[in-house]
N, CA, C and O atoms as a GROMACS GRO file, in nm:
protein
  392
    1MET      N    1  -8.113 -12.088  -9.359
    1MET     CA    2  -8.060 -12.154  -9.471
    1MET      C    3  -7.909 -12.135  -9.485
    1MET      O    4  -7.835 -12.231  -9.508
    2LEU      N    5  -7.867 -12.014  -9.471
    2LEU     CA    6  -7.730 -11.981  -9.492
    2LEU      C    7  -7.646 -12.039  -9.380
    2LEU      O    8  -7.535 -12.086  -9.406
    3ALA      N    9  -7.692 -12.039  -9.262
    3ALA     CA   10  -7.612 -12.096  -9.152
    3ALA      C   11  -7.591 -12.249  -9.178
    3ALA      O   12  -7.491 -12.306  -9.135
    4GLU      N   13  -7.679 -12.309  -9.244
    4GLU     CA   14  -7.664 -12.453  -9.267
    4GLU      C   15  -7.580 -12.482  -9.383
    4GLU      O   16  -7.507 -12.581  -9.381
    5VAL      N   17  -7.584 -12.399  -9.492
    5VAL     CA   18  -7.487 -12.400  -9.593
    5VAL      C   19  -7.339 -12.373  -9.550
    5VAL      O   20  -7.248 -12.423  -9.617
    6GLU      N   21  -7.312 -12.299  -9.446
    6GLU     CA   22  -7.195 -12.264  -9.403
    6GLU      C   23  -7.123 -12.378  -9.336
    6GLU      O   24  -7.000 -12.386  -9.338
    7LYS      N   25  -7.202 -12.470  -9.274
    7LYS     CA   26  -7.151 -12.591  -9.210
    7LYS      C   27  -7.051 -12.673  -9.282
    7LYS      O   28  -7.079 -12.703  -9.398
    8LYS      N   29  -6.957 -12.707  -9.241
    8LYS     CA   30  -6.826 -12.769  -9.309
    8LYS      C   31  -6.883 -12.880  -9.404
    8LYS      O   32  -6.846 -12.885  -9.521
    9GLN      N   33  -6.967 -12.962  -9.357
    9GLN     CA   34  -7.009 -13.088  -9.433
    9GLN      C   35  -7.074 -13.037  -9.555
    9GLN      O   36  -7.047 -13.100  -9.658
   10TYR      N   37  -7.154 -12.937  -9.565
   10TYR     CA   38  -7.221 -12.884  -9.672
   10TYR      C   39  -7.138 -12.784  -9.759
   10TYR      O   40  -7.146 -12.781  -9.882
   11ARG      N   41  -7.068 -12.712  -9.694
   11ARG     CA   42  -6.981 -12.616  -9.751
   11ARG      C   43  -6.887 -12.662  -9.848
   11ARG      O   44  -6.867 -12.600  -9.952
   12LEU      N   45  -6.820 -12.784  -9.814
   12LEU     CA   46  -6.734 -12.839  -9.901
   12LEU      C   47  -6.791 -12.889 -10.030
   12LEU      O   48  -6.721 -12.892 -10.131
   13VAL      N   49  -6.918 -12.929 -10.030
   13VAL     CA   50  -6.998 -12.976 -10.130
   13VAL      C   51  -7.055 -12.860 -10.217
   13VAL      O   52  -7.033 -12.862 -10.338
   14ILE      N   53  -7.125 -12.765 -10.164
   14ILE     CA   54  -7.188 -12.661 -10.229
   14ILE      C   55  -7.095 -12.553 -10.287
   14ILE      O   56  -7.102 -12.514 -10.403
   15LEU      N   57  -6.999 -12.504 -10.189
   15LEU     CA   58  -6.915 -12.403 -10.234
   15LEU      C   59  -6.772 -12.442 -10.289
   15LEU      O   60  -6.697 -12.361 -10.345
   16GLY      N   61  -6.744 -12.571 -10.266
   16GLY     CA   62  -6.612 -12.619 -10.314
   16GLY      C   63  -6.513 -12.618 -10.196
   16GLY      O   64  -6.540 -12.566 -10.088
   17ARG      N   65  -6.398 -12.677 -10.224
   17ARG     CA   66  -6.299 -12.689 -10.120
   17ARG      C   67  -6.203 -12.554 -10.135
   17ARG      O   68  -6.179 -12.506 -10.246
   18LYS      N   69  -6.158 -12.507 -10.030
   18LYS     CA   70  -6.073 -12.382 -10.018
   18LYS      C   71  -5.924 -12.434 -10.080
   18LYS      O   72  -5.866 -12.365 -10.164
   19ASP      N   73  -5.873 -12.545 -10.038
   19ASP     CA   74  -5.761 -12.597 -10.095
   19ASP      C   75  -5.761 -12.744 -10.123
   19ASP      O   76  -5.850 -12.810 -10.070
   20SER      N   77  -5.674 -12.801 -10.197
   20SER     CA   78  -5.692 -12.935 -10.233
   20SER      C   79  -5.662 -13.027 -10.113
   20SER      O   80  -5.690 -13.147 -10.125
   21SER      N   81  -5.608 -12.981  -9.998
   21SER     CA   82  -5.573 -13.079  -9.898
   21SER      C   83  -5.694 -13.118  -9.815
   21SER      O   84  -5.686 -13.216  -9.741
   22GLU      N   85  -5.817 -13.039  -9.824
   22GLU     CA   86  -5.933 -13.077  -9.762
   22GLU      C   87  -6.007 -13.191  -9.826
   22GLU      O   88  -6.031 -13.196  -9.947
   23ASN      N   89  -6.040 -13.278  -9.740
   23ASN     CA   90  -6.112 -13.395  -9.799
   23ASN      C   91  -6.264 -13.363  -9.831
   23ASN      O   92  -6.330 -13.294  -9.753
   24SER      N   93  -6.314 -13.410  -9.937
   24SER     CA   94  -6.454 -13.388  -9.984
   24SER      C   95  -6.527 -13.490  -9.894
   24SER      O   96  -6.469 -13.584  -9.840
   25SER      N   97  -6.661 -13.462  -9.882
   25SER     CA   98  -6.748 -13.560  -9.799
   25SER      C   99  -6.799 -13.676  -9.873
   25SER      O  100  -6.847 -13.775  -9.817
   26GLY      N  101  -6.789 -13.661 -10.011
   26GLY     CA  102  -6.849 -13.777 -10.085
   26GLY      C  103  -7.002 -13.759 -10.125
   26GLY      O  104  -7.061 -13.835 -10.202
   27MET      N  105  -7.056 -13.651 -10.065
   27MET     CA  106  -7.196 -13.620 -10.080
   27MET      C  107  -7.223 -13.539 -10.203
   27MET      O  108  -7.152 -13.442 -10.225
   28SER      N  109  -7.324 -13.573 -10.289
   28SER     CA  110  -7.361 -13.485 -10.405
   28SER      C  111  -7.436 -13.360 -10.359
   28SER      O  112  -7.490 -13.353 -10.249
   29LYS      N  113  -7.436 -13.264 -10.447
   29LYS     CA  114  -7.508 -13.136 -10.416
   29LYS      C  115  -7.658 -13.167 -10.391
   29LYS      O  116  -7.716 -13.113 -10.297
   30THR      N  117  -7.713 -13.242 -10.464
   30THR     CA  118  -7.850 -13.273 -10.443
   30THR      C  119  -7.874 -13.330 -10.305
   30THR      O  120  -7.964 -13.286 -10.234
   31ALA      N  121  -7.800 -13.421 -10.269
   31ALA     CA  122  -7.810 -13.483 -10.132
   31ALA      C  123  -7.793 -13.366 -10.019
   31ALA      O  124  -7.864 -13.357  -9.919
   32ALA      N  125  -7.693 -13.283 -10.051
   32ALA     CA  126  -7.673 -13.190  -9.953
   32ALA      C  127  -7.785 -13.090  -9.940
   32ALA      O  128  -7.816 -13.050  -9.828
   33PHE      N  129  -7.852 -13.044 -10.056
   33PHE     CA  130  -7.962 -12.963 -10.042
   33PHE      C  131  -8.087 -13.030  -9.975
   33PHE      O  132  -8.165 -12.966  -9.905
   34LYS      N  133  -8.098 -13.151  -9.998
   34LYS     CA  134  -8.199 -13.245  -9.925
   34LYS      C  135  -8.184 -13.243  -9.791
   34LYS      O  136  -8.281 -13.226  -9.717
   35ALA      N  137  -8.057 -13.260  -9.742
   35ALA     CA  138  -8.025 -13.264  -9.603
   35ALA      C  139  -8.048 -13.129  -9.533
   35ALA      O  140  -8.089 -13.120  -9.418
   36ILE      N  141  -8.020 -13.035  -9.604
   36ILE     CA  142  -8.054 -12.893  -9.557
   36ILE      C  143  -8.206 -12.860  -9.548
   36ILE      O  144  -8.257 -12.791  -9.459
   37GLY      N  145  -8.263 -12.911  -9.638
   37GLY     CA  146  -8.416 -12.906  -9.644
   37GLY      C  147  -8.470 -12.980  -9.524
   37GLY      O  148  -8.557 -12.926  -9.457
   38LYS      N  149  -8.420 -13.114  -9.490
   38LYS     CA  150  -8.471 -13.186  -9.373
   38LYS      C  151  -8.443 -13.101  -9.248
   38LYS      O  152  -8.526 -13.102  -9.157
   39THR      N  153  -8.344 -13.036  -9.239
   39THR     CA  154  -8.303 -12.958  -9.125
   39THR      C  155  -8.391 -12.833  -9.093
   39THR      O  156  -8.434 -12.806  -8.981
   40ILE      N  157  -8.411 -12.761  -9.205
   40ILE     CA  158  -8.478 -12.631  -9.188
   40ILE      C  159  -8.636 -12.649  -9.200
   40ILE      O  160  -8.713 -12.574  -9.140
   41LEU      N  161  -8.679 -12.751  -9.281
   41LEU     CA  162  -8.822 -12.773  -9.312
   41LEU      C  163  -8.845 -12.926  -9.278
   41LEU      O  164  -8.868 -13.005  -9.370
   42PRO      N  165  -8.841 -12.965  -9.160
   42PRO     CA  166  -8.871 -13.108  -9.132
   42PRO      C  167  -9.001 -13.161  -9.159
   42PRO      O  168  -9.010 -13.279  -9.194
   43ASP      N  169  -9.111 -13.086  -9.147
   43ASP     CA  170  -9.249 -13.127  -9.167
   43ASP      C  171  -9.268 -13.144  -9.319
   43ASP      O  172  -9.328 -13.242  -9.363
   44GLU      N  173  -9.215 -13.050  -9.399
   44GLU     CA  174  -9.240 -13.053  -9.538
   44GLU      C  175  -9.157 -13.152  -9.611
   44GLU      O  176  -9.187 -13.199  -9.721
   45ALA      N  177  -9.040 -13.184  -9.538
   45ALA     CA  178  -8.936 -13.279  -9.600
   45ALA      C  179  -8.999 -13.420  -9.573
   45ALA      O  180  -8.979 -13.511  -9.653
   46ALA      N  181  -9.065 -13.436  -9.472
   46ALA     CA  182  -9.129 -13.580  -9.450
   46ALA      C  183  -9.237 -13.597  -9.560
   46ALA      O  184  -9.253 -13.713  -9.599
   47ILE      N  185  -9.313 -13.498  -9.615
   47ILE     CA  186  -9.408 -13.530  -9.709
   47ILE      C  187  -9.337 -13.546  -9.856
   47ILE      O  188  -9.368 -13.638  -9.931
   48ASP      N  189  -9.251 -13.456  -9.888
   48ASP     CA  190  -9.181 -13.464 -10.019
   48ASP      C  191  -9.029 -13.418 -10.018
   48ASP      O  192  -9.000 -13.302 -10.047
   49GLU      N  193  -8.944 -13.501  -9.988
   49GLU     CA  194  -8.798 -13.467  -9.961
   49GLU      C  195  -8.750 -13.400 -10.082
   49GLU      O  196  -8.685 -13.296 -10.073
   50ASP      N  197  -8.782 -13.459 -10.209
   50ASP     CA  198  -8.716 -13.413 -10.335
   50ASP      C  199  -8.765 -13.262 -10.366
   50ASP      O  200  -8.687 -13.178 -10.411
   51ALA      N  201  -8.882 -13.237 -10.341
   51ALA     CA  202  -8.944 -13.103 -10.362
   51ALA      C  203  -8.868 -13.000 -10.270
   51ALA      O  204  -8.816 -12.897 -10.312
   52VAL      N  205  -8.868 -13.037 -10.153
   52VAL     CA  206  -8.794 -12.946 -10.044
   52VAL      C  207  -8.641 -12.933 -10.083
   52VAL      O  208  -8.580 -12.830 -10.057
   53GLY      N  209  -8.586 -13.031 -10.140
   53GLY     CA  210  -8.449 -13.018 -10.175
   53GLY      C  211  -8.426 -12.911 -10.292
   53GLY      O  212  -8.334 -12.830 -10.292
   54LYS      N  213  -8.528 -12.924 -10.397
   54LYS     CA  214  -8.521 -12.849 -10.515
   54LYS      C  215  -8.546 -12.707 -10.461
   54LYS      O  216  -8.471 -12.616 -10.498
   55ARG      N  217  -8.646 -12.682 -10.375
   55ARG     CA  218  -8.677 -12.561 -10.331
   55ARG      C  219  -8.568 -12.474 -10.260
   55ARG      O  220  -8.552 -12.354 -10.275
   56VAL      N  221  -8.494 -12.561 -10.175
   56VAL     CA  222  -8.379 -12.508 -10.115
   56VAL      C  223  -8.269 -12.472 -10.201
   56VAL      O  224  -8.192 -12.381 -10.171
   57LYS      N  225  -8.256 -12.545 -10.314
   57LYS     CA  226  -8.145 -12.523 -10.412
   57LYS      C  227  -8.172 -12.405 -10.481
   57LYS      O  228  -8.083 -12.324 -10.508
   58LEU      N  229  -8.305 -12.388 -10.516
   58LEU     CA  230  -8.348 -12.262 -10.598
   58LEU      C  231  -8.338 -12.140 -10.508
   58LEU      O  232  -8.302 -12.034 -10.558
   59GLN      N  233  -8.365 -12.147 -10.385
   59GLN     CA  234  -8.353 -12.038 -10.294
   59GLN      C  235  -8.196 -11.991 -10.272
   59GLN      O  236  -8.158 -11.875 -10.266
   60TYR      N  237  -8.116 -12.107 -10.263
   60TYR     CA  238  -7.976 -12.070 -10.244
   60TYR      C  239  -7.914 -12.015 -10.380
   60TYR      O  240  -7.828 -11.926 -10.381
   61GLU      N  241  -7.964 -12.074 -10.493
   61GLU     CA  242  -7.911 -12.001 -10.615
   61GLU      C  243  -7.958 -11.858 -10.636
   61GLU      O  244  -7.887 -11.774 -10.690
   62HIS      N  245  -8.089 -11.832 -10.587
   62HIS     CA  246  -8.125 -11.693 -10.603
   62HIS      C  247  -8.051 -11.593 -10.505
   62HIS      O  248  -8.017 -11.484 -10.549
   63VAL      N  249  -8.027 -11.624 -10.387
   63VAL     CA  250  -7.942 -11.549 -10.298
   63VAL      C  251  -7.807 -11.538 -10.354
   63VAL      O  252  -7.753 -11.427 -10.358
   64TYR      N  253  -7.744 -11.648 -10.402
   64TYR     CA  254  -7.604 -11.658 -10.448
   64TYR      C  255  -7.592 -11.551 -10.574
   64TYR      O  256  -7.493 -11.481 -10.596
   65GLY      N  257  -7.708 -11.551 -10.650
   65GLY     CA  258  -7.710 -11.464 -10.779
   65GLY      C  259  -7.709 -11.318 -10.731
   65GLY      O  260  -7.637 -11.234 -10.784
   66LEU      N  261  -7.791 -11.292 -10.628
   66LEU     CA  262  -7.790 -11.154 -10.586
   66LEU      C  263  -7.666 -11.104 -10.540
   66LEU      O  264  -7.622 -10.995 -10.575
   67TYR      N  265  -7.602 -11.192 -10.454
   67TYR     CA  266  -7.476 -11.164 -10.399
   67TYR      C  267  -7.367 -11.136 -10.516
   67TYR      O  268  -7.286 -11.045 -10.500
   68LYS      N  269  -7.365 -11.210 -10.628
   68LYS     CA  270  -7.266 -11.197 -10.723
   68LYS      C  271  -7.301 -11.062 -10.806
   68LYS      O  272  -7.210 -10.997 -10.857
   69LYS      N  273  -7.440 -11.022 -10.819
   69LYS     CA  274  -7.478 -10.902 -10.877
   69LYS      C  275  -7.433 -10.786 -10.790
   69LYS      O  276  -7.378 -10.693 -10.850
   70HIS      N  277  -7.446 -10.776 -10.670
   70HIS     CA  278  -7.409 -10.677 -10.574
   70HIS      C  279  -7.253 -10.665 -10.578
   70HIS      O  280  -7.199 -10.555 -10.592
   71THR      N  281  -7.186 -10.774 -10.566
   71THR     CA  282  -7.040 -10.764 -10.568
   71THR      C  283  -6.989 -10.709 -10.692
   71THR      O  284  -6.894 -10.631 -10.688
   72LYS      N  285  -7.047 -10.746 -10.810
   72LYS     CA  286  -7.003 -10.687 -10.935
   72LYS      C  287  -7.027 -10.531 -10.943
   72LYS      O  288  -6.944 -10.455 -10.992
   73ARG      N  289  -7.143 -10.493 -10.892
   73ARG     CA  290  -7.156 -10.342 -10.885
   73ARG      C  291  -7.064 -10.278 -10.790
   73ARG      O  292  -7.027 -10.164 -10.816
   74LEU      N  293  -7.026 -10.333 -10.691
   74LEU     CA  294  -6.937 -10.274 -10.586
   74LEU      C  295  -6.802 -10.276 -10.639
   74LEU      O  296  -6.721 -10.201 -10.584
   75ARG      N  297  -6.760 -10.354 -10.741
   75ARG     CA  298  -6.620 -10.360 -10.788
   75ARG      C  299  -6.604 -10.268 -10.904
   75ARG      O  300  -6.490 -10.243 -10.944
   76GLN      N  301  -6.714 -10.213 -10.964
   76GLN     CA  302  -6.698 -10.120 -11.070
   76GLN      C  303  -6.615  -9.997 -11.033
   76GLN      O  304  -6.619  -9.946 -10.922
   77THR      N  305  -6.537  -9.952 -11.137
   77THR     CA  306  -6.467  -9.817 -11.118
   77THR      C  307  -6.555  -9.711 -11.142
   77THR      O  308  -6.669  -9.732 -11.181
   78GLY      N  309  -6.506  -9.583 -11.120
   78GLY     CA  310  -6.586  -9.466 -11.130
   78GLY      C  311  -6.612  -9.430 -11.270
   78GLY      O  312  -6.706  -9.355 -11.297
   79GLY      N  313  -6.532  -9.481 -11.367
   79GLY     CA  314  -6.546  -9.456 -11.508
   79GLY      C  315  -6.478  -9.331 -11.554
   79GLY      O  316  -6.493  -9.283 -11.666
   80GLY      N  317  -6.399  -9.278 -11.453
   80GLY     CA  318  -6.314  -9.149 -11.498
   80GLY      C  319  -6.398  -9.017 -11.478
   80GLY      O  320  -6.515  -9.022 -11.441
   81LEU      N  321  -6.339  -8.912 -11.501
   81LEU     CA  322  -6.410  -8.792 -11.490
   81LEU      C  323  -6.506  -8.751 -11.592
   81LEU      O  324  -6.603  -8.682 -11.561
   82ARG      N  325  -6.483  -8.790 -11.723
   82ARG     CA  326  -6.573  -8.750 -11.824
   82ARG      C  327  -6.631  -8.875 -11.915
   82ARG      O  328  -6.710  -8.861 -12.008
   83GLY      N  329  -6.583  -8.983 -11.875
   83GLY     CA  330  -6.624  -9.110 -11.954
   83GLY      C  331  -6.548  -9.118 -12.072
   83GLY      O  332  -6.431  -9.079 -12.075
   84ASN      N  333  -6.612  -9.172 -12.180
   84ASN     CA  334  -6.538  -9.213 -12.308
   84ASN      C  335  -6.529  -9.085 -12.406
   84ASN      O  336  -6.456  -9.094 -12.505
   85ASP      N  337  -6.596  -8.973 -12.385
   85ASP     CA  338  -6.600  -8.876 -12.484
   85ASP      C  339  -6.507  -8.754 -12.440
   85ASP      O  340  -6.550  -8.639 -12.423
   86ASP      N  341  -6.367  -8.796 -12.422
   86ASP     CA  342  -6.273  -8.702 -12.381
   86ASP      C  343  -6.240  -8.600 -12.514
   86ASP      O  344  -6.213  -8.482 -12.495
   87ASP      N  345  -6.244  -8.649 -12.625
   87ASP     CA  346  -6.214  -8.576 -12.758
   87ASP      C  347  -6.302  -8.474 -12.791
   87ASP      O  348  -6.268  -8.386 -12.870
   88ASP      N  349  -6.436  -8.474 -12.729
   88ASP     CA  350  -6.525  -8.371 -12.752
   88ASP      C  351  -6.502  -8.242 -12.673
   88ASP      O  352  -6.514  -8.240 -12.551
   89ASP      N  353  -6.469  -8.134 -12.744
   89ASP     CA  354  -6.439  -8.010 -12.692
   89ASP      C  355  -6.555  -7.922 -12.669
   89ASP      O  356  -6.538  -7.818 -12.604
   90SER      N  357  -6.670  -7.952 -12.715
   90SER     CA  358  -6.798  -7.862 -12.710
   90SER      C  359  -6.835  -7.878 -12.560
   90SER      O  360  -6.831  -7.985 -12.498
   91ALA      N  361  -6.874  -7.752 -12.506
   91ALA     CA  362  -6.931  -7.754 -12.387
   91ALA      C  363  -7.072  -7.794 -12.366
   91ALA      O  364  -7.162  -7.738 -12.428
   92GLY      N  365  -7.094  -7.887 -12.283
   92GLY     CA  366  -7.235  -7.931 -12.276
   92GLY      C  367  -7.309  -7.857 -12.163
   92GLY      O  368  -7.245  -7.774 -12.098
   93ALA      N  369  -7.434  -7.879 -12.136
   93ALA     CA  370  -7.518  -7.824 -12.029
   93ALA      C  371  -7.452  -7.839 -11.896
   93ALA      O  372  -7.440  -7.745 -11.817
   94GLY      N  373  -7.407  -7.965 -11.872
   94GLY     CA  374  -7.356  -7.994 -11.747
   94GLY      C  375  -7.218  -7.963 -11.726
   94GLY      O  376  -7.167  -7.992 -11.618
   95ASP      N  377  -7.145  -7.903 -11.823
   95ASP     CA  378  -7.022  -7.877 -11.809
   95ASP      C  379  -6.976  -7.729 -11.746
   95ASP      O  380  -6.860  -7.699 -11.719
   96HIS      N  381  -7.078  -7.653 -11.730
   96HIS     CA  382  -7.058  -7.508 -11.680
   96HIS      C  383  -7.059  -7.508 -11.532
   96HIS      O  384  -7.157  -7.546 -11.468
   97VAL      N  385  -6.946  -7.464 -11.478
   97VAL     CA  386  -6.920  -7.437 -11.332
   97VAL      C  387  -6.945  -7.287 -11.298
   97VAL      O  388  -6.865  -7.214 -11.356
   98PRO      N  389  -7.030  -7.225 -11.225
   98PRO     CA  390  -7.046  -7.099 -11.203
   98PRO      C  391  -6.936  -7.056 -11.096
   98PRO      O  392  -6.929  -6.939 -11.058
   0.00000   0.00000   0.00000
């Protein structure tokens, strides 16, 4: 599925244009997901093209959501040495270094 989404004709519609000089294809996102569904699930698309398009869209959104979640976690900072309680001078159980 991801290989199909990365094709230029679908990438421009689903992910957007990289710069304004690229032409859009004139295809809607719904039509793009239906076309991807026809490519990867031709037998099921022959029975119900709309359902396959919706399923491909849901699967894509799930994968994209996971990607965003993981990139957010990877971009977090370490939070400093002690976190937000720098004013606390009392020694805790984890502060003792032998």
